[in-house]
N, C-alpha and C positions, 0 to 999 in steps of 0.2 A: 505245750509240749510236756504235759504231765507224764511222769513215768508210771506205767501200770503194767501188770502182768497180762491184762486182757488185750484183745485186739481192738484198737481204736479205729475209727474210720468206718468205711462201708462194710457191712456184713451181707454177703450175697445170698444167705440161706436162712434167714430167721423164720421161725414159725410162731406167730404171735396171735393170740386169740382176740386182741383188741383191733378188730378189722375195720371198724366203722368210723374211723377217724377222718375228719375233714382235711383235705389237702390244703396247704398254705395258699393264700391268694396270690395271683400273679401281679407282678410289678406293672404299674401303669405305663402306657407307651411313652407319655411325655417324660416320665422319670427315666425310662430306659434310654431314650434319645440323648438325655443330658450326659450320659456316660461317655459319649463319643466326642465331646467338645474339644478335648485335648489333642485330637488326631487330625492330620491333614485329610483332605477330601478323599484321596485314594484309599487311605487306611480306614476312614469312616465307612466307605462303601463295603469293604470286606467285613468289618465288624457288624454292620447292620445286617449283612447276609447271614453271618453266624448267629446273630441275635434272633433273626427271623426263624432260622432252623430250630434253634433251641426253644423258642416260644411256641412254635407250632407243635414241636415234639411234646412239650409239656401239656399242651391242650389235648393232643391225641391220648396221651397217657391218662390224663384226668377223665376224659370221656370213657375210656376203657375201664378205669377203676370204678366209676359210678355204675356202669353196666354190670360189672361183676358183683358189686355190692348188692344191687337190686336183685340179681338172679339167685343169691344165696340168703337173702335177708330173712326169709321165713323158715329156712331149713333148721332142723334140730341139731344136725351135725354137719360140719363142713369138712370135706376131704382135705387131707394134708396138702395135696398138690395145689388145690385152689387157694388154701391159706398162703402157701408159698408165693403163688402168683400175685395175690392181693398185697401182701406185704412188700414184695419186690417192686410192684408198681408204685406203692405209696413212698417207698424209700427213694425211688427215682424222681418222683414228682417233687419231693421236698429236698432233694439234693441241691446244695448251694450252686449258684451259677459259676462262681469262681472264688477259690480261696485267695486271700490277699497275697500279693508279692511283697515281701519285706526286703527293703534295701537298706542295709545298715551303713551309716557313716561313722566310721570307727577311727577316732583320733585323739591325740593328746590335747592337753590344755592349750587353748589359743591357736589351734591348727586351722580354724576357720570353718568348722562344720556348720554352725548356725548360719553364717554368712552365705555358705554354699546353698543350703536349703532355701534361704530367703530368695536367692537369685533364681533357683530352679522353679519356685512357685510364683515368681514375679511379685513378691511382697518385700520391699526393701528392708523394713525393720520389724517384721512380725515376731521373730525370735530375737532376744537380746544379743547384741554383739559388742565386743570391745577389743581393741588391739593390745591392751596392756594386762588384762587379768582374766581369770576364769569367769565365764558368764553362765553357760548352761550347767546346772548343778545336778541334774537328774536325767533319766531317759525321757526323751521327748519324741512322740510319734506324730507325724503330720500326714494327713490324707485328705482326699476330697470326697464329697458325698452329694446327695441331692437335697440337702437342707438349704434353707433360704438365708440363714445367718452364719456368721463365723462363730464357732463354738469350741470351748476347751473344757476338758474334764480333768481335774487334778485329783489323783488317787493318793490317799494318805495311808500310812502304816496303821494297821489295826491296833487296838489297845494292847493286845498281847505282844505284838511285834515291837511296839514302842517300849513295853516293860522289859523285854529281852535286851534291847539296845541300852536302855537306862541302866540296867544291872551291869552291863559290860563297861559303860562309861564311868560309873561310880567305882567299879573295881579298878579300872585303869588309873583313876585319880587318887585312890586310897593309898596312904603310906603309913605303915605301922610305926616306922622310925623316920625321923627327919634326916634327909641326906645333908651332907656338908661338903665343903670344898668344891672339887671339880664336879661332883654329881649334882650339887645345887645349881651350878651353871648349866649342866646338861638338862636338868628339869625345866628350866626356863626356856630352853631352846627347842625342846622336843615337839615335833610336829603333831604326834598323836595326842599329847596332852593339850596343846593349843586348840586342836579341833574339838576335843571333848569339852573343855571349858567354854569354848565359843558356843557350842550347841546348847549346853545347859543354861547359859546366861540368856541366850536368845529365847529359849522356850519358857524358862521360869523366872528370869530376871537376874540382876547382879547378886552375887553371893550364893547362887545355886551350886556352884562348884565346890563349896565347902560343906554341903549337906550330904548325908548318906542316902542309900537307896530307899529305906523306909520313910525318911523325912520327905524325900522328893515325891514319893507316891502320894503322900498326903497334901503336897503343895498344889496350888491352883495354877494352871498354865496361864500365861499372859494373853494368848490368843484364843479365839473361839473355835472349838472343834466340832464340826457337824457330826451327828450320830451316824449318818450313812458313810462317813469317812470318804466322801466324794464331794468335791466342790465343782459346780458347773458355772461357767462363764459364757455369756452370749453377747454378741455385738453385731451391728449392721455393717460396720466397716472394719477392715483389717487393722487400721491404726487404733481404733477404739479398743479392740480386743487386745492388741499388743500392750497398751497402757495397763489394762486390767491384769494381764497375764504376767507382766514383767516381775513383780515382787515374788511371784511363786517360783519362777525358774531361774532367775538371775542369782548367782552366788552372792550372798550377803557379805559385805565387807566386815572384817573383824574390827571391833572397836567403834563401829558405826552405831550411833544412838537413835536408830529409827524407832518409831512408835506405832507403825501400822500393824493391824491385826494380821495381815498377810505375811509380814516379815516374821512374826512370832511363831507361826506354825510351820515355817520353812523346814525345820529339822524332820518333820513328819512326812514330807513329800517323797514319794517313791516313783511315780510315773505321771506324765502329763500327755494327754491325747488331744491333739488339735485337729479339728475338721474344717475344711474350707468348703464354701458353697460352690458347687458346679464349676470347678476350675477348668479353664481352657488350656492349661499347661501341664497339670498333673492329672492323669486319668484316674477315675474311680477304680479301685482294686489294687492300687499301689500305695504302700505305706513307707514313707521316708523316716528312718529312725536315727536320731542323734544319740549316739552311744558314747558315754564317757570312757576314757581310755583305760581306767584302772579298777573299776568295780567300786565297792563300798564297804565300810566297816560294819554296817548293819547286815546281818545274815540274810534277811529277806531281800533287801535291795541287791546284795551281792549275788544271790541266787537268781533274781530277776535279770541282772546284768548278764549272767552266763546264758540263761535261757533265751534272752533276747538275741544274743549273738548267734545262738544255735538255730533259731527259727528263721533267720535271714537266709534267703536263697541267693542273695547277692551281698557282698561286703566290699565297700569302697574304703580302703585305708587312706585316711586324710593326713597329709603332711605338708606343712608350708615349705616354700622354696628354700628357706634358710636352714631347715632341719632335715631335708630329704636325703642329704648325702651321708648320713650316718647317725650314730647315737643309739644308746641302748633302748630308749623309749620307742623309737621307730622300729627297731628290730623286734621288740616285744609285741608290738601291734601286728606286724606281719606274721609272726609265729602264732599268735592267738587266732588270727584269721585262717591260717592254714589248718590249725587244729579244728576249727569250725567245719572245714571241709571233711575232716576225718570223722568227727563225732556228730555233726548236725546236718542240716538240710542245705548248706551252702554249696553251690555248684559254680560260682563265679567270683573271683577275687580280682580287684583292680586297684592300682595306686593312683590316687587323685592328688596332684601337686597343686596347692593353692597359693594365692598371693604372688602369682608369677609376674605381676607388673612391678614388683619391688626389685629394682636393679640400679646400682650406682655405676653409671656409664664409664667413667674414667677408670674405676677399679676393674670393671669387666674387661675393658680394652687392654689394660696392662697385663691381666692374667689370662687373656684369651689364648687358647692353644689350637683352635681349629679354624679351618677356612682360610683361603687366600684373598677372598674378596673383602674390600674395605667396608667397614660398618659406617653407615652415613647418619644413623639416627638412633635414638633410644628404642624406637619400635623395632627396628631391624635387629638390634642387640637382643631384645626380649624374645623375638621369634626364633633367632638362632639358638639362644640358650635353651628355649623350650624343646627345640628339635634335638639338641644334644642330650638333654635330660631324658627325653623319651627313648632314644636309642639305648642309652646306657642303662637306665632303670628297667626298661622292658626286658633286656637281656638278663640282667641280674635277677629280676623277679621270676622270669621263666625258669632259670636254672634252679632257683630256690624251690619253686613248685615241683619241678621234675625230681628233685632229691627227696621229696616228702610224699608225693602223690603218685598214683598209678599212671603209667605212661599213656594209657588210652583215654584219660579224662579229657573232655572237650576243651576245658579251659587251657590246656597246653597247646591246643591248635589255634588259639585266638591270636590274631595278628596285632591286636592293640590291647595291652594290659596297663598302659599308663596314659593318664589325661593331664594336661597342663591347663589350669583354669585361673581366671581372675574375676572374682565377684565384683570387685570395685570397678574394674574396667567395663564389666557388663553394664553397669549403671551409667558410668560416665562417658565411655567410649571416646576418651580424649587421646588414647594411645593405640588401642586395638579395636578392630571391628568386632561386632557382636559374635560372628562365627569364630573369630580368633580367640575369644575367651573360652571357647569349648563348652559353655553352658548349653547351647542348643544341641551339641553332640550328646551330652548326658541325657537330655530330654528325649532325643531320638532313641537312645539305647533303652530307656524306660518304656517308651511306646512299643518298640519292636518286641521287647520281652513279653509285655502284656498281650500283644496281638498273637504271638506264637503260643502262649499258654491258653488263650481263648480258643484258638484253632484246635489244639490238641484236646481240650476239654470237650468241645462240642462234638468233635469226631467220635470220641469215646462214648459220649452221652447218647448220640443218635444211634450208633451201632448197638449199644446195649439195649436201648428202647426197642429197636427193630427186632432183636432176638426175643424179647418178651412178647411182642405182638405175634411173632411167628408161632410161639408155643401156645399162646392163648387161642389163636385161630385154629390151630391143629387139634385142640381139645374137642372140637365139635365135629371131627371126622366121623362119618357114618359107619365106617368099617370096624370090625371087631379088633380091639387092641390086645386081646388077651394073649394071643400067640405071637404077636409081632415082636414082643420084647423077651422072648425066651432066651435070647442071647445075652441078657443082662448079667446072668450069673457068670458067663464067660468073661464079660467085661470086668466084673468085680474081682475075679481071680487075677486077671491081668493087672488091675490097679494095685492089688496087694503085692504082687511081684515087683511092680515098678516103684512102689513106696519103699520097699526094702532096698532096691537099687539106689533110690534117692538118698536114703539114710547113709549108705556107704559112700556115696559121692560127697555128701556134706561132710562126713568124717574126714575124707581125703582132702577136701577143701580147707577145713579148719586145721588140719595137720601142718599146713604150710607155716603157721604162726609159731609152732613149737620151737624150732631151731632159733629163729630170731629172738624169741623170748629168753631162751637159755643163754644166748650170747649177750643179750641185754642185761640179764641178771649178773652175769660174770663182770661185765663192764661197770655196772652200778656198784658192785662190791668193791671194785678197785678204785672208783672215782668219788664215792660218796663223801669222804672226809674233805676232799678239795672243794667239791660243790657246796657242801654245807658251810665250810669256812668262808667261801666267797659271799654267801648270804649274810654271815654274821659279822663280817669285817666292814668297817666304814673308813673312809679316807681320813677322817678326823678322830679316829679312835671311837671311844664310847660317847663322846660329846654329841648330844642331840639324838642319841639312839636308845637310851635306857628305857623310856616308856614305850617307844615304838616296838622294841623287842617284847615288852610285856603285852602289848596289844597283839602281836603275832601269836604269843602263847595262849592268850585268852580266846583267840579264834582258831585254835588247833593248827597252828602253823601257817596261817594266812593273814595278811594285813593289806587292806586296800585303802589308799588315801587319795584325795583329790589333787594332792601336790607332789607326792612321792611315787616312784615306780612301785608297781605291785610286788609284794613279797609273798612267795609261796614255797616254803621249805620242802613240803611233800613233793611238789612238782619238780623242784630243782634236783632232788636226789634220785628221782625216778627218770629223769630226762635221758640218761644213757639207754634205758630200756626202750623208750619211745623212739630214740634215734635209730634203733635197730628194727623195730617192728613197723614203723610208719609206712614205708612203701608196700610191705606185704599186707598190712591191715587195710590200707586203701584199696589194694588190688582185690582182696576178698569181697569188699562191699561195692566194687565197681559194677556198673550196669553193663559194661562192654565185656568182650572176651568170648572165648569158645569153651564148651564143656571139655574138649580135649586138652585145653590148657591146664585144667584142674584147679586154678586159683580162685577165680571169681565164683561167687555163690549163685547169683541170679541166672547165669547161663545154664546151670544144672537144673534149676527150677523150670526154666524155659524148655529145656530138653524133655523134662518130665511131662510138661504140658503138651508138647508136640507129639510125644509118643502116645499119649492118651487120645488126642484128637485123631491121629492116624489110625489107631486101632478101632476107634468108634466108626470111622468112615469105612474101614475094611470090613468090619462085622456087618455094617449096614448093607454094603454091596453084596456080600456073600449070602446074606439071609433075605435078600430081596426087599431091602428097606427102600421102598419106592414112594408110595403116596405120603409117607410120614417123614420125608426128607426135611421138612421145616422143623420138626421136633429134633431131629438129628443136628441140624444147624444150630438150634438154640443150645442144645447140650454141649456142643463143641465150644460155642461162645461162652457158655456159663463156666466152663473150665477156665477160660481166660480170666473171667471176672473173679473167680475164687482165688486163683493163683496170683492175679494182679494185686489183690488186696493184701497179699503177704508182704509186698514191697514196703508199704507204709509201716507195717509192724517191725520189719527188719531195720528200717531206718531209725525207729524210735529205740529199739533195743541196742542199736549200735553205740549210742551215746553212753549207756550204762556199761557196756563192755569196755569201751575205750577208757573211761574214767575209773575203771575198777582197780587199776594199779595204784593211782594216787589215793583213792578212797581206802584201799587196804592199808597202805603205808600210814595214812593219817590216823586210821583206827588203831593201829599198833603203837603209834607214837603218842596217842592221846594222854596216857598217864604221865609221860615225861613233860609234855606241854603244861599239864595241870600243875605239876610240881613246880616247874619253873615260874609259872604265873603267880605263885604264892610268895615268891622271894621279894623281900624289901630290905631297905637299910643300906649300909655301906657296901661298896663293891657289888651292888645288886646285879649290875649288868654283866660283869664277868662271871658271877655265880650262876646267873641264868644260862649263859652260854655254856658253862661247864656241865650243868644239868642236862641241857639239850644234847651236847656232844656225847656224854656218857650214856644217855638214854638211847640215842641212835646206835652207838657202838654195841650196846647190849642187844638191841632188837636185831641188828644185822647178824650178830653172832648166833642168835636164836632162829635165824632163817626168815627174816622179814621180807626180803626180796623174793625168796622162793615161795612164800605164802601168797604174795601178790601175784606171782606167776600162776599158781594153782587157782586162785580166785578168778583170774581172767579166763583160764581154760574152763573153769566151771560155768562161767557166764556163756561161753561159746556152746557148751553142752546144753545148757538151758534153752538157748536159741534153737538149736537143732531139734530138741524135744518139742518145743512150741510149734515149729514149722510142720513137723510130721503129724502131730496131733491135730492141727488145724486142717491139714490136707485130708487126713482120714475122715474126720467128721464132716467136712464140707462136701467131699465127693460122695460119701455115703448118702447124705441127704439128697444130693443132686440125682443120684442113680435111682432113688425111689420114684422120681418123676418119669423114669423110663420103664417102669413096671406098673401094671394095673392090678397086681396081686395084693392081698392083704386087706386093708381097711377100705377098699373102694376108692381108689385114688382119683378117678375121673368121674365127671358127671356132665351132663349137657349144660352148657352155659349160654349166656346171651350171645347173640350174633354180633361179632366184632369185625366182620369182613370189611366194612367201610373204613374202620380205623386201621385195619391191617394195610389196605391199599394206600391210604394216605401216608402211613409210615414207610411203606415201600418207596413211594415217590420221594419222601424226605431223605431216605437213605441214598437213593440215586443222586440226589442233589449235592451230596457232600463233595463228590469229585468235581462237579461243575463249579461249586463255590471256590474250591482250591485252585482250579485252573484260572478262574476269573481274577483271583488275588494275584497270581503269578503274572498274568498279562498286565494288570494295572501297575504292579510294582515295576515291571520292565519299562512301561511307558513313562512312569514318573522318573526313573533313573535316567532315561534317555533325555527327557526334557531338562533335567538338572545339568546333565553334561553339556547340553546345547546352550544353556543360558549363560550370559556374560557373568564373570566373577564380580563380586561386590568389591568396590574400591575401598581402600583403607580410609579411616576418618582423617580429616585434617587435624594436625596436632602441633602444639607449640614446641613439642620435643623434636619434631622433624627439622633438621637443619643440615 
């Protein structure tokens, strides 16, 4: 999700002279079939039909591409229209079958994320688990593929990234004057200092914490670091890979005198990718991501933490049964997940409550407030509590989502936002049946989401390919095209008028954010001292906070620790603005809505698209556009492709717009953070706080929040300019295909009638495949309803 000014993703109108590139080779049938092993037979049938449609479409496109290349191979000059066709064909041939679906498991220390992943993939101990301490110390991605072995890739910080962290660690530990009294005690208790000392000792050995930055640069690390900065592990069995992988992703205990090479390079690890061979439970195309709850002190790892959250289309907030009822950490996780819906690709958030088998029966019965029916066993108590938690938390989560997100978002229509799971009972089944652990329900959710995405992808792919074949075949029409498109100038004038209307509509759409921004700025000016004070005050005073605050300043107002709640001063003091703009911001970028509502952006773009398509049809009918209706159909569809490509760009720009408030505030406060970070000696903690308070006061008085408002509005303006420039350029290129004037756009090409007829059949097959899928699904649901329920397991707890 790199942020660029350019449009990433598919470009529907390139004109590239490198026309003779070989398309990528097709995937072998045996490899393709392995992708379906995770699905029941009914869903397998639907997927195979979609795969067949996609495969045959790629074959038709490849044949057409080869014919076109052969027909122009000896030409001195190739008309632009033919270049356009060839490049579009190649782009479609090489288009990936399916972008991965990232499902983020986002939770605090010990919440059970790794245990849940192990249960979902049916590998009891692949990822390290522990009931008492932090286990997974970095982002871990788990997916399945067509490889024959279990494989893990451990990605390390680059040399430059480690040097940046090393500089911050040594600055954090440096003391120009020795503290005394209370601050000496605070030094020994400080979490930030303990972690810095621990990392340096692990990487360089005992005594490293006493050396300065230059000395450590010359020091030799205890572990061997590969020049590629990637370590690859392979194994025939999951247990074998687990043993090899364990030292890299398990949090190393402080004070443990381990001597393995793996342990010594642990501070460098930023990402681990695990690939399973041909899993029957997790389909290829799905990536489960274990995301630590607070980010990281290292800038690169912290940036990766944010981007990983933002690229997830699904986020499961993981909370164990004993923490789900409240606490700041749990609320922070929910808030971060909702922000991912605002700024990233996330469209689905759910709460997954883990360890639901943990229940003290006598205590539960004493505190029980629901139900008149007597509880006869531990199992009944667990199931009753699960039901109550689902009802309560589902209502609370839906209300929280409604307060932050646009009302038409599909997630708000979901009947189930809470899952109650038990990984331990999934394996033991001494208390609950497998279905009652809800692990199978999560797997079904994953399968259905992938199946739906595959259906939408293939439908779009086949339709787009059909349009290209329509145009390619129409190039060989015998009739004179010169006068047929005299109406193109009329269409160009119409497009210019509609683009001006689109610009005004976008301005009106973005104007909805102005008032909430102004109100938010007013609220922030009123509340910033209280919010800042809450971040700077600890229940034990300055004890254990001195160096943590210094770490906050070194990282420009942000500190992420594996054991403490994330601290972000910039976000804290801008929260009143976000509280005001969140519902409107989400509404602007909502996919639903009507142009008459004025709020959502995409309906305005859709209205622009439909007006162009209707005008093209009208002109075609009025001017006797008969034999060349295929070309008209292509141009109408190409408008959809051009404007459809805007959505990905808008999503990517949305993150930059949303974060512009905190980015602006952080930039303005950077001088005071730098000043505070230099403070050492007696009363350093209070002096740092004073510098921060005075610096924030000064910046607020000078218009810090107003500047943040202006920068967000400027980002909106840049987005509008990017949309209109893209539309102008793309449609201008497309309209040249509708005119034979100029540089000789058309020429006689190879006969592609057989490919066109084949593509026409595939296009008709789309409806048939969809109908078959509905029938199969209905039959499967009927059989499930008619089948007897699975009996609960016998248990020693039943009495």
